[in-house]
C-alpha positions as CSV (number, residue, x, y, z in Angstrom):
1,M,35.2,32.9,1.1
2,N,34.8,31.0,4.3
3,C,34.6,33.1,7.5
4,A,36.9,30.7,9.5
5,S,40.4,31.9,9.9
6,T,43.6,31.1,11.9
7,P,44.5,33.2,15.0
8,P,46.1,36.5,14.1
9,R,49.9,36.5,13.8
10,S,50.1,39.6,15.9
11,M,48.6,37.7,18.9
12,K,51.3,35.1,18.6
13,V,54.0,37.7,18.5
14,I,52.6,39.5,21.6
15,L,52.4,36.2,23.5
16,L,56.0,35.3,22.5
17,S,57.3,38.7,23.4
18,L,55.7,38.6,26.8
19,A,57.1,35.2,27.5
20,I,60.6,36.3,26.4
21,G,60.3,39.4,28.5
22,L,59.3,37.6,31.6
23,S,61.9,34.9,31.1
24,S,64.6,37.5,30.7
25,G,63.4,39.1,33.9
26,F,63.6,35.9,35.9
27,F,67.0,34.9,34.7
28,G,68.7,38.3,34.1
29,L,67.5,40.5,37.0
30,S,69.1,40.2,40.4
31,I,67.2,42.9,42.3
32,A,59.8,43.7,45.9
33,S,58.3,46.9,46.0
34,S,57.1,48.5,49.2
35,N,55.1,50.7,46.9
36,L,53.1,47.5,46.0
37,I,51.6,47.6,49.5
38,L,50.0,51.0,48.7
39,H,49.3,50.1,45.1
40,P,48.8,46.3,44.6
41,W,49.5,44.8,41.2
42,A,46.2,45.1,39.3
43,P,45.0,45.5,35.7
44,H,44.6,49.2,34.7
45,L,41.3,48.7,32.9
46,I,39.7,51.3,30.7
47,S,36.0,51.1,30.5
48,G,35.2,52.8,27.2
49,T,36.6,54.4,24.1
50,A,37.4,57.8,25.6
51,P,40.2,58.8,28.1
52,E,39.1,58.6,31.7
53,L,40.0,60.1,35.0
54,R,40.0,58.3,38.4
55,A,40.4,59.8,41.8
56,R,41.1,57.5,44.7
57,F,41.4,58.3,48.5
58,H,42.7,55.4,50.6
59,Y,43.2,55.5,54.4
60,L,45.6,53.0,55.9
61,S,46.5,52.3,59.6
62,S,48.9,49.9,61.3
63,Q,49.8,49.0,64.9
64,A,51.8,45.8,64.2
65,N,54.1,44.1,61.7
66,W,54.9,40.6,60.5
67,N,58.4,39.3,61.3
68,R,60.6,37.3,58.9
69,F,59.0,34.1,60.1
70,G,55.4,35.2,59.5
71,N,54.6,35.8,63.1
72,P,52.9,39.0,64.3
73,I,55.0,41.5,66.3
74,Q,53.6,44.7,67.9
75,P,56.2,47.4,68.7
76,N,55.3,49.4,71.8
77,G,53.4,52.6,71.0
78,L,53.3,52.1,67.2
79,N,50.4,53.9,65.6
80,Y,51.0,54.5,61.9
81,Q,48.4,56.2,59.7
82,R,48.6,57.1,56.0
83,L,46.2,58.8,53.6
84,V,47.0,58.1,50.0
85,T,45.5,60.4,47.3
86,D,45.8,59.0,43.7
87,L,44.9,60.8,40.5
88,S,45.0,58.5,37.5
89,V,44.5,59.0,33.8
90,A,44.0,56.2,31.3
91,H,44.1,56.9,27.5
92,P,43.2,54.4,24.8
93,L,45.6,54.0,21.9
94,G,43.4,52.3,19.4
95,E,41.4,49.2,20.2
96,A,44.1,47.1,21.8
97,W,46.6,49.5,23.4
98,S,46.2,51.9,26.2
99,T,48.5,54.0,28.4
100,F,48.1,55.1,32.0
101,G,49.7,57.4,34.6
102,R,49.2,57.9,38.3
103,M,50.1,60.9,40.5
104,S,50.2,60.0,44.2
105,L,50.2,62.3,47.2
106,S,50.6,60.9,50.8
107,G,49.9,62.3,54.2
108,I,51.6,60.4,57.1
109,R,51.1,60.5,60.8
110,S,53.1,58.2,63.1
111,Q,53.6,57.6,66.8
112,S,56.4,55.3,67.7
113,P,59.7,55.1,69.7
114,A,61.6,55.6,66.5
115,Q,59.8,58.6,65.1
116,A,56.7,60.7,65.9
117,G,55.1,63.4,63.9
118,G,53.5,64.1,60.6
119,R,54.4,64.7,56.9
120,I,52.8,65.3,53.6
121,G,54.3,65.2,50.1
122,F,54.4,63.5,46.7
123,A,55.2,59.7,46.9
124,D,55.9,57.2,44.1
125,Q,54.4,58.1,40.7
126,T,53.5,55.6,37.9
127,I,53.5,55.5,34.2
128,G,52.7,52.4,32.1
129,V,51.3,50.8,29.0
130,Q,48.9,47.9,28.4
131,N,47.9,45.7,25.5
132,Q,44.8,43.5,25.5
133,F,44.0,40.6,23.2
134,K,42.1,37.4,23.0
135,A,44.2,34.5,24.2
136,F,41.6,31.7,24.0
137,E,37.9,31.3,23.5
138,K,36.1,33.4,26.1
139,V,39.5,34.4,27.7
140,Q,40.9,37.9,27.4
141,A,44.6,38.6,28.1
142,R,46.3,41.8,29.1
143,A,50.1,42.4,29.0
144,Q,51.0,45.3,31.3
145,F,54.3,47.2,31.8
146,Q,54.7,50.0,34.3
147,V,57.4,52.1,36.0
148,D,57.1,53.5,39.5
149,F,59.5,56.4,40.3
150,P,60.1,58.5,43.5
151,T,59.5,62.2,43.7
152,Y,61.1,62.6,47.2
153,Q,64.2,62.0,49.2
154,P,64.0,58.7,51.3
155,E,64.9,58.7,55.0
156,P,65.3,55.7,57.3
157,H,62.3,56.3,59.6
158,D,58.5,56.1,59.7
159,L,57.9,59.4,58.1
160,T,59.6,58.7,54.8
161,L,57.3,58.8,51.8
162,G,58.8,55.6,50.3
163,D,62.0,53.7,49.7
164,G,63.3,56.0,46.9
165,S,63.8,53.1,44.5
166,L,62.9,52.9,40.8
167,D,60.5,50.0,40.4
168,I,59.9,48.3,37.0
169,T,57.1,45.7,36.7
170,G,56.1,43.6,33.8
171,G,53.5,40.9,33.6
172,G,50.0,40.0,32.5
173,F,46.4,39.1,33.4
174,L,43.9,36.6,32.1
175,S,40.1,37.3,32.5
176,Y,37.1,35.0,31.9
177,L,33.5,36.1,31.6
178,A,31.6,33.2,33.4
179,F,27.9,32.7,33.2
180,P,26.9,35.8,31.3
181,S,23.2,36.7,31.4
182,R,20.9,39.6,31.0
183,K,20.8,40.3,34.7
184,L,24.2,39.4,36.1
185,D,27.8,38.9,34.8
186,L,30.6,37.2,36.7
187,N,34.1,38.2,35.6
188,L,37.1,36.2,36.9
189,W,40.7,37.2,36.5
190,I,44.2,36.1,37.6
191,G,47.5,37.9,37.0
192,A,51.2,37.9,38.0
193,G,54.3,39.8,37.1
194,L,58.0,40.5,38.0
195,T,59.2,43.6,39.9
196,Y,62.7,44.8,39.7
197,R,64.0,47.5,42.1
198,T,67.0,49.6,42.4
199,G,68.7,50.4,45.7
200,Y,69.5,46.7,46.4
201,Y,65.9,45.9,47.3
202,S,64.7,42.4,46.6
203,A,63.0,41.4,43.3
204,A,59.5,40.0,43.8
205,I,56.5,38.4,42.1
206,P,53.3,40.4,42.5
207,W,50.0,38.6,41.9
208,Q,46.3,39.0,42.1
209,V,43.2,36.9,41.7
210,G,39.7,38.3,41.8
211,A,36.0,38.2,40.8
212,L,33.7,41.0,39.7
213,F,29.9,40.7,39.9
214,K,27.9,43.1,37.7
215,S,24.2,43.5,38.0
216,H,22.7,45.1,34.9
217,P,19.3,46.2,36.0
218,S,20.6,47.8,39.3
219,R,24.1,48.9,37.9
220,I,25.6,47.6,41.2
221,E,29.1,46.0,41.1
222,L,30.8,43.9,43.7
223,E,34.5,43.1,43.5
224,V,36.4,40.6,45.7
225,A,40.1,40.1,45.3
226,L,43.2,38.7,46.9
227,S,46.6,40.3,46.1
228,G,50.1,39.7,47.3
229,V,53.8,39.7,46.7
230,S,56.3,36.9,47.0
231,S,59.8,38.1,47.6
232,L,62.7,36.4,45.7
233,K,64.8,37.2,48.8
234,S,67.7,38.7,46.8
235,D,68.3,41.7,49.1
236,P,72.1,41.4,49.9
237,H,71.7,43.3,53.1
238,S,69.7,40.5,54.7
239,Y,73.0,38.7,55.3
240,S,74.6,41.6,57.1
241,P,73.4,41.9,60.7
242,A,75.1,45.3,61.0
243,F,73.0,46.9,58.3
244,F,70.3,49.3,59.6
245,R,67.4,47.5,57.8
246,E,68.1,44.4,60.0
247,N,66.6,46.2,63.0
248,L,63.5,47.6,61.3
249,G,60.2,46.3,62.6
250,R,61.2,46.2,66.3
251,D,60.1,49.8,67.0
252,S,58.7,51.2,63.7
253,S,56.4,50.2,60.8
254,L,57.7,48.0,58.0
255,I,55.7,50.0,55.4
256,S,59.1,51.2,54.1
257,G,62.7,50.0,54.2
258,A,61.8,46.3,54.7
259,M,64.1,43.5,53.6
260,N,62.6,40.7,51.5
261,P,58.9,41.6,52.2
262,S,56.1,39.2,51.3
263,W,52.4,39.6,52.1
264,I,48.8,38.7,51.2
265,Q,45.9,41.1,51.6
266,G,42.2,40.9,50.8
267,K,39.9,43.5,49.3
268,V,36.1,44.0,49.0
269,Q,34.7,46.8,46.9
270,L,31.1,47.9,46.3
271,G,30.3,50.3,43.5
272,Y,27.6,51.9,41.4
273,R,28.0,52.6,37.7
274,W,25.9,55.3,36.0
275,S,27.5,54.5,32.6
276,N,30.5,52.7,31.1
277,Q,32.9,55.4,32.3
278,T,31.2,57.0,35.3
279,S,31.2,55.2,38.6
280,L,31.6,55.5,42.4
281,A,33.0,52.8,44.6
282,I,33.9,52.2,48.3
283,S,36.4,49.5,49.4
284,A,37.9,47.8,52.4
285,T,41.3,46.1,52.6
286,K,42.9,43.9,55.3
287,S,46.3,42.2,55.6
288,I,46.0,38.5,56.0
289,W,49.6,37.2,56.2
290,G,53.1,38.6,55.7
291,Q,56.8,38.4,56.3
292,M,58.8,41.5,57.0
293,S,55.8,43.6,56.2
294,P,53.2,45.8,58.0
295,Q,49.8,44.6,59.2
296,L,47.4,47.1,57.5
297,T,43.7,47.9,57.6
298,G,42.3,50.3,55.0
299,M,39.2,52.0,53.6
300,G,38.9,53.7,50.3
301,V,36.7,55.8,48.0
302,Q,37.1,55.9,44.2
303,F,35.5,58.1,41.5
304,Q,35.7,57.5,37.8
305,L,34.8,60.0,35.0
306,P,35.3,60.3,31.3
307,L,37.5,63.0,30.0
308,Q,35.0,64.5,27.6
309,G,31.9,66.6,27.8
310,K,29.4,63.9,26.8
311,E,29.8,60.1,26.9
312,S,29.2,58.5,23.6
313,S,29.2,55.0,25.1
314,S,25.9,54.9,26.8
315,T,22.3,55.9,26.6
316,P,20.4,58.2,29.0
317,P,19.7,56.5,32.3
318,M,16.3,54.7,32.5
319,T,14.4,52.8,35.1
320,E,12.7,49.5,34.4
321,A,9.4,51.3,34.0
322,G,10.8,53.5,31.2
323,V,11.1,56.7,33.2
324,G,14.1,59.0,32.6
325,S,16.2,60.7,35.2
326,S,14.0,63.8,35.0
327,G,10.9,61.8,36.0
328,Q,9.3,62.1,32.5
329,P,8.4,59.0,30.4
330,V,11.0,58.1,27.9
331,N,10.1,56.4,24.6
332,P,13.2,55.1,22.9
333,P,13.0,54.5,19.1
334,L,12.0,51.0,18.1
335,L,14.6,48.8,16.4
336,D,13.8,48.5,12.7
337,T,14.1,44.7,12.4
338,S,13.6,44.9,8.6
339,A,16.9,46.8,8.2
340,E,19.9,44.6,7.7
341,I,22.3,45.0,10.6
342,Q,25.8,44.7,9.1
343,I,29.2,44.2,10.8
344,T,31.5,47.0,9.8
345,K,34.6,45.9,11.7
346,T,35.8,43.1,13.9
347,N,38.7,42.6,16.4
348,E,39.3,38.9,17.1
349,R,41.9,39.6,19.8
350,L,39.5,41.5,21.9
351,G,36.3,39.7,20.8
352,L,34.7,43.0,19.6
353,I,32.3,43.8,16.7
354,K,31.1,47.1,15.3
355,I,27.8,47.4,13.5
356,N,26.2,50.0,11.2
357,L,23.3,50.9,13.5
358,G,23.3,52.9,16.7
359,S,21.0,54.8,19.2
360,E,19.1,56.6,16.5
361,E,18.0,53.3,15.1
362,G,16.9,51.9,18.5
363,I,20.0,50.0,19.6
364,R,20.5,50.2,23.4
365,V,23.4,49.2,25.7
366,G,22.8,45.7,27.0
367,D,21.0,44.4,23.9
368,E,22.1,41.0,22.9
369,F,22.4,39.5,19.4
370,N,23.1,36.3,17.6
371,V,25.8,36.3,15.0
372,I,24.6,34.5,11.9
373,S,26.8,33.3,9.1
374,K,25.3,33.7,5.6
375,V,27.5,31.0,4.1
376,E,25.8,28.3,6.1
377,A,22.5,27.1,4.7
378,A,21.0,26.3,8.1
379,K,21.5,29.9,9.3
380,N,22.3,28.8,12.8
381,P,24.0,31.3,15.1
382,I,27.8,31.0,15.5
383,A,28.1,33.4,18.4
384,R,26.3,35.7,20.9
385,A,27.3,39.3,21.5
386,R,26.1,42.2,23.7
387,V,26.1,46.0,23.0
388,T,28.6,47.8,25.2
389,H,29.1,51.2,23.5
390,L,26.8,53.4,21.4
391,R,27.0,56.2,19.0
392,N,24.2,57.8,16.9
393,H,24.7,55.4,13.9
394,E,27.2,52.9,15.2
395,S,27.5,50.3,18.0
396,A,30.2,48.2,19.5
397,L,29.5,44.7,20.8
398,E,31.4,42.3,22.9
399,V,31.3,38.6,21.9
400,L,30.0,36.7,25.0
401,E,30.3,33.1,23.7
402,Y,30.9,31.1,20.5
403,Y,28.5,28.3,19.7
404,K,30.9,26.9,17.0
405,D,34.6,26.9,16.3
406,H,34.0,29.6,13.7
407,W,35.8,32.9,13.8
408,I,34.3,36.2,12.7
409,S,36.9,37.8,10.5
410,E,37.0,41.3,8.9
411,D,37.1,39.7,5.5
412,C,33.5,38.6,5.9
413,S,32.2,41.4,8.1
414,L,30.1,43.2,5.5
415,E,29.0,40.4,3.3
416,K,29.2,37.1,5.2
417,V,27.8,37.9,8.6
418,K,24.4,39.3,9.7
419,L,23.1,40.1,13.2
420,L,19.6,39.4,14.3
421,P,18.0,40.4,17.6
422,V,17.9,37.6,20.2
423,K,14.2,38.3,20.8
424,I,13.3,37.2,17.3
425,M,15.0,33.8,17.7
426,P,14.9,32.9,21.4
427,Q,14.9,29.2,20.7
428,L,18.5,29.5,19.4
429,I,19.8,30.6,22.8
430,P,20.8,27.7,25.1
């Protein structure tokens, strides 16, 4: 049997469903989320095979707004500060699906002619689901659906915890691994969606573009992103000068209650990753442009941990000199190159491969392999893959690139495909 195959039917169904869902949103929904200022539209990534917990603390401040024409305005005496505490949990549902939830607590302090004082309480909470699949060669796709719901009573002043609307957002992201190497990876992504809101607030299109640099020897990560919201300007109250929202922004912050808000903000985040699911990062955000939205400056800290006693997706930390975290020399087992490394499972949508050897046989996270097809007499590689997760006698690899238009199907995983270490055949790597 030849290993080549056609794209899975399930991928076509998902793409068609996503297109129909977004189309129905554009043509069927008449009513952007102020909550997106606090939580920009972004992919809820899960880094491993185990559930993970993220804690994020984000401090925001504002002394000015953008008016409806995109010009800065500064109300007299405005000094708005907000500390957002988010506790998020992501749980994988198989290899393609995952679900996530976020609990958000806000502390507010404001000084303005409209309202002065402080307040603390639960803000907008989030639940959602995500499906990831392979859209094109080297391109991963994620379809994401989430619901943000209030846990407070909204009030028309600066100290309100939110707008009190139910926000429903659906959309997707495309990511591309560019220039993969042993020392540095560059991940690029772009995404957009559609947000519907109750309470007569305007519908909007949230979007984000970004780049993530990963340094493998140092475990340092740098993320740079632009995110924003484009309002569809469907708020019916924008045509009623007598409505109270019309006067917002003159003496208070537009972080809540704004009509037809649009904005763009930038983000820079620097992090360190101990393993696939354990990391620490600090970030800075800044408003760049807006209409009927606040000018915000922010700083954040984020922790990420796996929800299990021991991670099975990584090996003990080592330095380049082969010294463990305890300071003692570490001698990992040598890979038995005489043993046949077999593929036990594949997932073409995600570009993932599982093999029958793990840490006990000398496989390590970051090792790269060539995928060899046995049905071809020349035995030339058809793809290159890297180890991302480890167990004692099993490993998961991510396909980095295809050398040929030749898919790796589950039908030929045990008998038609063999993996050989890259070091044995370096001349085959471009």
